[in-house]
C-alpha positions, 0 to 999 in steps of 0.5 A: 531773343527780346533783350537783344539790341536790335542797333546793335545787331545792325551796326548802328548803337552809339549808346554808352549805356545802352539798356540791352545785350550786345553780344557779338557771337550771336548769329545775325540771321538767326537773329532776324529770322530764326533760321540760319542759311549756314546751317549746320556750319554757322560759325556763330551761336543761335542763342545769347552768350554775352548777358553782360548787358545793362538792366533797365532797372539799373539806375547806377548803369542807366545813366540815371541820376542816382540819389546819394542822400537819403534825407535833406532834413537836419538830424538832431538825434546824439551819435552813439560814440563821439571821438574827442582829441586834446594835446598840449594840455596841462588840464583837460579842457574838453566838456565831456558828454556821456557818450564821449571817448576822449583821446590824449596823444601826448598824456606822458610826452616824455615817457622816456623809461616810464615802461621799464620802470613800472614793470620793474617796480611792480615784479620787486613787489613779489606775487603780484601779477594774476592772469585775467580775462581768460589768462588772455594777460596779467593784472595787479589790482589795488587788493594787492597793496602793491602801490605804495611801493611803486612810485612810478605808477603812483606819480601815473595815477596822480597825474590822472587825478589832476589832469581829469579833476577825477575822484578816483575809486579804484586802479589796476596794472595790466601787462601785457608781457609780449604782444601775443597777450591781449584783452577780450571785449567786456565792459567795467564793472560800473556797466553791469553793477549798479553800485558801482555806477553810483561812484564811477562813470569814467575810464581812463587807460594810459599807455607805455611800451608796445603801441597797440590798438584799443577797440570798442565793439557795438553791443547791438550791431557787433562792428568795431572801432579801434584807434592806436594807443601809443607809448605815453597816450591816453584814451578815457570814456564816460558813462553811456560807452561803458553799456552800449559797447565792449572796450579791450585790446585787439589781439596781433596776427602772429606772423605781426608779432614782435614779442614787445610787451606793453602796460595800462595803468587804469583808473575808475572813478567820477568825472563831471559829465553834461546828459546827451539830450 
């Protein structure tokens, strides 16, 4: 009973944030003396039933000022991921650092029927598409020598090279024939093979077809940052993102699928970057 509000039991508690129990079902006689003149027919309780009181140590409920800032000292540590966005440029103007993701929503501003052309050209090359990443989607890579028969694919690669002033070491055609296909979180080769890291510090992905979510999963905390990849857009990332995060294309819930497909043209290579200090 020591937590019951004395003023409330005497009808005179006007506190907005009282730290004690207000129990309207508690018998006043029993509260005051421990005995009740109406026993055994008392319609009130002889015990506390309403414990929705505000604790003395609850800063938010007690009306006390609550700090919403941990420190007022400036923090100069670089972010683990810096997201940049660039529009309407003929060449990349962003000054890239080693922990960047760069989004270029209008990389192919007038993509038109590029998706259809890419799929048609690759399919006409014969048996070049193979299942990848646990059969989650299909790929065609440089080892299959299909590029010379795919002028649209070569056009995309050339634009990547010129836009980013990139020394391209390898490319890949990712094909998600329907939207039930996806890509598990993974590192690119340069993140796990030191010899690749000597020549590859930059990954570019240009999207055509259905708008899908690309995700970056923290290696340590497993938290995911995701962003859309609409038709004709491009996202790319620099060196450190390939070791501190895994990346992939998020799966779509069955009830939200439409059957639409997607292509991503991938390029790996070298772009000058500022070291993060």
